C-alpha positions in Angstrom: 19.0 18.4 -1.3 18.5 14.7 -0.7 16.2 12.5 -2.3 14.1 12.8 1.0 14.1 15.1 4.3 13.0 14.0 7.6 11.6 16.7 10.5 10.2 16.1 13.7 7.4 18.3 14.4 6.3 16.6 18.2 6.3 14.0 20.0 3.3 12.6 21.9 4.9 12.4 25.2 2.3 9.4 26.5 3.3 6.9 23.4 5.3 6.8 20.1 3.3 8.3 18.2 4.8 11.6 16.4 4.7 14.4 13.8 6.8 14.6 10.8 7.2 16.1 7.6 8.7 14.1 5.2 10.0 16.1 2.1 10.6 15.3 -1.6 11.7 16.8 -4.7 7.5 16.9 -5.5 6.9 18.6 -2.5 6.0 18.1 1.5 3.5 15.8 3.4 2.6 15.4 7.3 2.5 12.6 8.9 0.7 10.5 10.0 -0.2 10.1 6.2 -2.4 8.2 4.6 -1.5 7.4 1.2 -4.9 6.8 -1.5 -3.6 4.1 -3.8 -3.7 4.3 -7.8 -3.5 0.9 -8.7 -3.4 2.0 -12.3 -2.4 4.8 -12.4 -5.3 6.4 -10.6 -7.8 6.4 -7.4 -10.5 4.3 -8.6 -13.5 6.7 -9.5 -11.9 10.2 -8.3 -10.1 12.8 -10.3 -7.1 13.9 -8.7 -7.8 16.9 -7.2 -10.5 15.6 -5.3 -8.1 12.8 -3.8 -6.3 16.4 -3.0 -9.1 17.9 -1.2 -9.5 14.9 1.2 -6.5 16.3 2.7 -4.3 13.4 1.0 -0.7 15.1 0.6 1.0 11.2 -1.2 -0.4 8.6 -3.4 0.8 5.5 -3.9 1.3 3.7 -7.6 1.6 0.0 -7.7 4.1 -1.4 -9.6 3.0 -4.3 -10.7 -0.1 -2.8 -12.6 1.7 -0.2 -14.2 4.7 -2.6 -15.7 2.0 -4.9 -17.4 0.0 -2.1 -18.5 0.7 0.8 -20.1 5.1 0.2 -19.4 7.5 2.0 -17.1 8.6 3.3 -20.5 5.8 4.9 -22.0 4.9 6.8 -18.5 8.3 7.7 -18.5 8.4 9.3 -22.1 5.2 11.2 -21.2 7.4 12.6 -18.4 6.5 10.0 -14.9 4.0 9.5 -13.1 3.0 12.8 -11.1 2.8 14.5 -14.2 1.1 11.6 -16.3 -1.8 11.3 -13.7 -2.5 14.3 -13.1 -1.1 14.1 -9.2 -0.4 17.8 -7.9 -0.1 18.7 -11.5 -1.0 22.9 -10.4 2.0 22.5 -8.2 4.2 20.8 -10.5 3.3 17.1 -9.5 3.0 16.2 -5.6 4.8 13.1 -3.8 4.2 10.1 -4.8 5.6 6.5 -3.5 5.4 3.4 -5.5 5.7 -0.5 -4.7 8.3 -2.8 -5.9 5.8 -4.9 -7.5 7.3 -7.9 -4.9 3.8 -8.4 -3.1 1.4 -8.9 -6.2 4.0 -11.2 -8.0 3.8 -13.5 -4.6 0.3 -13.6 -3.8 -0.1 -15.1 -7.7 0.1 -18.2 -6.2 0.4 -21.1 -8.5 1.2 -18.1 -11.2 5.0 -17.8 -10.1 8.2 -19.3 -10.1 10.3 -17.8 -7.2 14.4 -18.3 -7.0 17.2 -16.7 -5.5 17.5 -14.5 -8.5 13.8 -13.1 -8.7 10.6 -14.0 -9.9 9.1 -15.1 -13.1 5.4 -15.0 -13.3 2.8 -14.9 -15.3 0.5 -12.0 -16.6 -3.1 -11.7 -15.0 -3.7 -9.8 -18.1 -2.5 -12.1 -21.4 -0.8 -15.0 -19.8 2.8 -13.5 -20.7 5.7 -14.5 -18.4 7.4 -12.3 -17.5 10.4 -11.9 -14.9 11.1 -9.4 -12.2 14.3 -9.0 -10.5 15.8 -6.4 -7.8 17.7 -4.9 -10.8 14.5 -4.5 -12.8 12.1 -3.4 -10.0 14.4 -0.5 -9.5 14.7 0.2 -13.6 10.7 0.3 -13.7 10.4 2.4 -10.2 12.8 5.0 -11.6 11.2 5.1 -14.9 7.8 5.6 -13.0 9.3 8.5 -11.3 7.6 8.2 -7.8 9.9 10.2 -5.0 9.7 7.2 -3.0 10.7 3.6 -4.3 10.5 0.5 -2.1 13.0 -2.5 -1.9 12.0 -5.5 -3.8 11.8 -7.9 -1.2 10.0 -11.8 -0.7 6.9 -11.9 1.0 6.3 -14.5 3.0 2.3 -15.9 3.1 0.7 -15.8 6.4 0.2 -19.2 8.1 -2.9 -19.5 7.4 -3.3 -18.7 4.1 -5.7 -18.5 1.6 -5.8 -17.3 -2.1 -7.0 -14.5 -3.4 -9.6 -14.9 -5.6 -8.9 -11.0 -7.1 -5.5 -12.0 -8.3 -6.5 -15.5 -9.7 -9.7 -16.7 -9.9 -10.7 -14.4 -12.3 -7.4 -14.9 -14.3 -7.3 -15.8 -18.1 -4.6 -18.4 -16.6 -6.2 -19.4 -13.6 -7.1 -23.1 -13.3 -10.0 -24.6 -11.4 -7.9 -26.1 -8.7 -6.9 -22.3 -8.1 -10.4 -21.4 -8.2 -11.2 -24.2 -5.6 -8.2 -23.3 -3.7 -9.4 -19.6 -3.1 -12.6 -21.0 -1.3 -10.5 -23.1 1.2 -7.5 -21.8 3.2 -4.7 -24.2 4.4 -2.8 -23.9 7.3 0.8 -24.1 7.0 2.7 -26.5 9.7 5.2 -24.5 11.9 8.1 -26.0 10.6 7.2 -25.0 7.3 5.9 -21.5 7.9 9.3 -20.8 9.9 11.5 -22.2 7.0 10.0 -19.9 5.2 10.3 -17.2 6.7 13.9 -17.7 7.1 13.9 -17.6 3.3 12.1 -14.6 2.8 14.2 -12.9 4.7 17.7 -14.5 3.6 16.6 -13.2 0.0 15.0 -9.9 1.3 18.4 -8.9 2.4 20.2 -9.9 -0.5 17.8 -8.1 -2.8 18.2 -5.4 -0.6 22.0 -5.0 -1.6 21.5 -5.8 -5.6 18.9 -2.9 -5.3 20.7 -0.7 -3.4 23.5 -1.1 -5.8 21.5 -0.8 -8.8 19.6 2.1 -7.9 23.3 3.9 -7.2 24.4 3.0 -10.3 21.2 4.6 -12.0 22.5 7.9 -11.1 18.9 9.3 -9.6 19.9 8.4 -5.6 19.3 12.1 -5.0 16.4 12.5 -6.7 14.3 9.0 -5.8 14.6 7.9 -1.9 14.6 4.1 -1.5 13.2 2.3 1.7 14.2 -0.9 3.2 11.5 -3.6 3.7 11.7 -5.8 6.9 10.2 -8.7 6.9 10.3 -11.7 9.4 6.5 -13.2 9.5 5.2 -13.2 12.7 8.9 -14.4 14.2 9.5 -11.7 16.9 13.2 -12.9 16.6 12.9 -13.4 12.6 11.8 -9.8 12.8 14.7 -8.5 14.8 17.0 -10.1 13.0 16.2 -8.5 9.8 15.4 -5.4 11.3 19.0 -5.0 12.4 20.3 -5.5 8.9 18.1 -4.0 6.9 19.0 -0.4 9.1 22.6 -1.2 8.4 22.0 0.3 5.1 21.9 4.2 5.3 18.5 4.6 3.4 16.2 7.7 3.8 13.1 5.5 4.9 12.3 2.1 6.3 9.0 -0.6 5.6 7.6 -2.9 7.6 5.9 -5.8 5.0 4.2 -8.5 5.5 1.7 -8.0 7.9 -1.6 -7.4 5.5 -1.3 -11.0 4.3 -3.6 -13.1 6.4 -3.0 -12.0 9.9 -5.3 -10.8 12.4 -5.3 -7.8 14.6 -3.4 -9.0 17.9 -0.6 -10.3 15.1 -0.4 -7.6 13.6 -0.2 -5.1 16.6 2.4 -7.7 18.0 4.9 -7.3 15.3 4.4 -3.2 14.7 4.9 -2.9 18.1 8.0 -4.7 18.2 9.4 -3.9 15.2 8.7 -0.2 14.7 11.5 0.9 17.6 14.1 -1.4 16.0 13.9 1.3 13.3 15.7 4.4 13.1 14.1 7.4 15.2 14.9 10.0 12.3 13.7 8.4 9.4 9.9 7.9 8.2 8.8 4.5 8.9 6.0 3.2 6.8 3.5 0.1 7.3 2.9 -1.4 4.3 -0.9 -2.5 3.1 -2.6 -2.5 6.4 -5.7 -0.7 6.1 -8.1 -0.9 9.0 -8.8 1.8 11.5 -8.0 0.1 14.5 -5.0 -1.0 13.2 -3.4 2.1 11.8 -4.2 4.2 15.1 -2.5 1.5 16.9 0.5 1.7 14.8 0.6 5.6 15.0 1.0 4.8 18.8 3.8 2.5 17.9 5.8 5.6 16.1 4.5 4.7 12.5 4.5 7.2 9.9 3.0 6.1 6.7 0.0 3.8 5.7 -1.4 2.9 2.3 -4.5 0.0 1.8 -7.2 -0.3 -1.1 -9.8 -0.3 1.7 -11.2 3.1 0.9 -12.3 2.4 -2.8 -12.8 -0.9 -2.6 -15.2 -0.6 0.1 -16.6 2.5 -1.3 -17.6 0.7 -4.9 -19.6 -2.3 -3.4 -21.3 0.8 -1.1 -19.8 0.5 2.2 -18.9 3.3 4.1 -16.7 3.7 7.0 -18.3 5.9 10.0 -16.8 7.0 13.5 -19.3 4.3 14.6 -18.4 1.3 12.2 -18.9 0.6 9.0 -22.5 1.1 7.3 -23.8 -0.9 4.2 -25.5 1.6 2.3 -27.8 -1.1 0.2 -29.5 -1.8 3.4 -33.3 -1.4 3.2 -33.1 0.3 6.1 -31.5 3.3 4.5 -34.1 4.0 1.9 -35.7 6.6 3.9 -32.6 8.0 6.0 -32.6 11.6 5.1 -29.4 11.7 7.3 -25.6 12.1 6.0 -23.3 9.4 5.6 -21.4 10.3 8.7 -23.2 13.0 10.6 -20.9 16.0 11.5 -18.2 15.1 8.7 -17.0 17.8 6.9 -16.5 15.9 3.2 -18.4 17.2 0.0 -20.5 14.0 0.0 -21.5 14.4 3.6 -22.5 18.3 3.4 -24.5 17.1 0.3 -26.1 14.0 -0.1 -28.0 11.5 2.2 -28.3 7.9 2.8 -31.3 7.8 0.8 -30.0 9.2 -2.3 -27.0 7.4 -2.7 -28.7 4.0 -1.8 -30.7 4.8 -4.6 -27.8 5.4 -7.0 -26.5 1.9 -5.9 -30.0 0.5 -6.8 -30.0 2.1 -10.2 -26.3 0.9 -10.6 -25.3 4.7 -10.8 -21.7 4.7 -10.9 -21.8 7.7 -8.9 -22.5 5.7 -6.0 -19.2 4.4 -5.8 -17.7 7.9 -6.3 -19.4 9.2 -3.3 -19.0 6.6 -0.9 -15.4 6.2 -2.0 -15.1 9.7 -1.7 -16.0 10.1 1.9 -14.3 7.0 3.0 -11.0 8.8 1.7 -12.0 11.9 3.8 -12.9 10.0 6.7 -9.0 7.8 6.5 -8.1 11.6 6.9 -9.9 13.1 9.3 -8.3 10.0 11.5 -4.9 11.0 11.2 
């Protein structure tokens, strides 16, 4: 069988929303699908079976972080990500996707050097210089063994940029200037932004050609499905241009990238509603890194099938819980004697067994269980909405 098969189950009559079954060598997932993120080979604080019990059928690994530690060669030696991490262990492994590593590298800002061949960057762990090219991205993802792998692309920044302190300010190789930049956003001139988007599209298309050639040469083409990525920033003409050329490759799926780098909801919706119909209707469509519920719902209506984001666990570790009425911050004093679950009516194990009062106490006492419980609820909340 091919690496990825696609089966349309139902098409909504009032929108472009659809129900799809995507089948890989490690099993199937039904869409719309939210993929929990396993940055370091784990969805932080949660056992793989607990993630599966929330309803997740596919997870996403992070090529950049796993390349740096422990290394893709070691993971290949251990049987690949599914076996090594225990994802879907009882069924011989479950579906998994890996990104190309490009987004994390580009977000390092002053720590990288981009040219037409690829990117040279300094590890945020120890400052070692590393080169990442389209060919190496393919090799690393092939060694990781994911069912769906992503083409190496150039992700342009948003017109309004803010350096991400998670990626830079705490890095051993970050400068004081970087830390200062993280506190003050800068706005690109329209002409500079337009040139950067055009350059990113040009590189993305040429790098896709190289990714396709490298992946075909690896002998893994029928085992791991390669998705192409459409860039173009918020310029809809550039989105059309990139989509037209990316889809000239007969790939098993396509992604919309570069709309989780600082844009607001209105800009995200405009880009997604414009771009999704440009992608083949008989292939999975993946919106990369977009995680707020309002943006996901709008994208589903536009015909997007797959999503991922770190928000459920990142917010969970900080006592912020997603509910049907909005985000609640469980460290607030008003929850000290609140006997209700996080979300009345939620079917997750957390809401069936624990109160807001108890969970707040866990955070006040610095007990790790607090972050685990809220992360678990948040993961289930995202699965329930789809």
